[in-house]
N, C-alpha and C positions, 0 to 999 in steps of 0.2 A: 378738470379743475385748473384754473389759471395758475401759472407758476408763482406769482406773487402771493396768492392765497396759500398755496402749498408751502411756500417758504415761511410764511408767518406761522402756520401750524407746526412746521418742523422746529422753528425757534422755540415755540411754547412746549414742545414735547421733548426737547433735548435736555437731559438732566443737568448738564453742566453749562447751560446757557445763562446769561444774565437774568432771564425770566425766572429761573429758580431762586434768585436772590430776593425777589419781591415777596412781600408778606403773603402768607398762605391764603388768607381770605381773598386777596386781590387775584392771586393766581387761579384760585378755584372759580371765582366769579367770571374771569376772562375765559377760562376753559369751558365753562357751562354755556357761555354765549356762543361758542363755536361748536358745541356738541348737539347740532341739529342739522337737518337737511339744508342744503345739498352736501355740505362737508361730511356729515355723519354717514352718508351713503357712498362716499368716494373712497379711494384707497388712502387718501390723506388722513382718514379718520384714525389710523394707527398712531399718528403723532399726538392727537388729542387724547387718546387712551393712554399713551405713554406719559403725557403731561399730568393726567389725572392720577396715574399710578405714582408718579413722583411726588405729587401733593399728598397722597395717602401715606407714602413712606415717611415724609416729613412729619406727618401727624401720628406716626407709629401705628397706623391702621393697616397692619400687614395682610390681613385676610382680604380687605378691600383691594389692596394693591395686587395681590395674587389673582383675584377675580378679574380685575381690569386687564392684567397681562394675559389672561386667558380669553380676552375679548368678550366678557360678559358684564352685564350691568350689576354692580353690587346692590342696587336697590331691588333687584329681582330675586333675592335669595330664596 
């Protein structure tokens, strides 16, 4: 994965980055765009999962956040 792509994923996945100040819907839309191959098959996918977990925490969806942090898709319950 190119360094610039991984840096962008890291920015979206870091809980205290300015990305987390954006509206929840916008964050979720952006993260979903990145949640596909080739990024979802690289080691950088952890940043997207962390970003999705952060959005779930902001929505008080604690079980979804737990699932994401265990690297499983909450839609596969």
